C-alpha positions, 0 to 999 in steps of 0.5 A: 492519497498518492500511489507511486508505481514502479516503472514495470507496474506502470507499463504492465497495467498501462497506468496513465500519469497526471500529465497524460490524462485529460485536462480536468482529470490531470488537473485534479491529479496534479492538485492532489499531488501538490497537496499531499506530496511529502505527507508520508502517511498519505503516500504509498509505493506499489510494485508488481510481482507474480504468483503462479503467473498471476499479477499481484500488487504490493503496496507499502506506506511510506511512513509506517511500512504498513503493507498490503498485498493483493492478488489477481489484479487485472488491468481494468482493476487498477482504477479500483485499487484505492477502494480495495486498499481501504477495504483491506485496511478496514478488514485488518482493523475490523475488531479495533473500533478506534482505528476503524473510526480513524480510518474512515475519517482518513478516507473521508478527508482524503477520498481522491487518489492520484497516481505517480512514478515511484522514485522514493528509495526507501519505499523501493527498498522496502518493497524489494526486501519484503518481496524477497524475504517475506513473500519469497518472490511470490512463492510464499503465497502457496502457504496461504492457499486454502482450497485453491483460494488465496487467503490475502487477509491472513497473509496481510495480518501476518505481514503487518502484525507478526513480521518485524520491519526495521528503520533507522532512528539516528544511528540505531536500528529500530524494530517494529510491527508496521500494523502497530505503527500505522495504527498509532500514526492514523489514530494520532492524526485522524482519531477523535 
């Protein structure tokens, strides 16, 4: 899996790119990028935004626009982000046995992760649009506070299964739920 970060996210979290890592780590990261770059199901864009002064991250899958929002992420947490993403995915599909099996196979086959700079215009556009419209630049997260605890699973469920995304197919605009498209793609590729 490759996580592509915006310039601001790289700077705020002090994320090192493969060329800045030690030789062994850098070589592993470069090998992951060489193997998985262009495989849009394994590529994710990431953008930092703030909610009440707290750092939050928004991830979007290049192929399906499946989106994960995480809150209160510290600089030291950045290395655990791939594991957190996997947990979110498994929680969002916990009642879907077929998808849970396919996700576990996807994680097993692609258990290493590399970080890179985000340049994909479509992913950048999706991240910006979701932040502006659904997340209302972070202000919408107030709706998901219960007893001062942000309900990120509830937020991510609504974003992926009740919020329509769009994409161009030829000259037509297609509307879809990213959670449904992501499920279809993951099961097609990693299902039994």
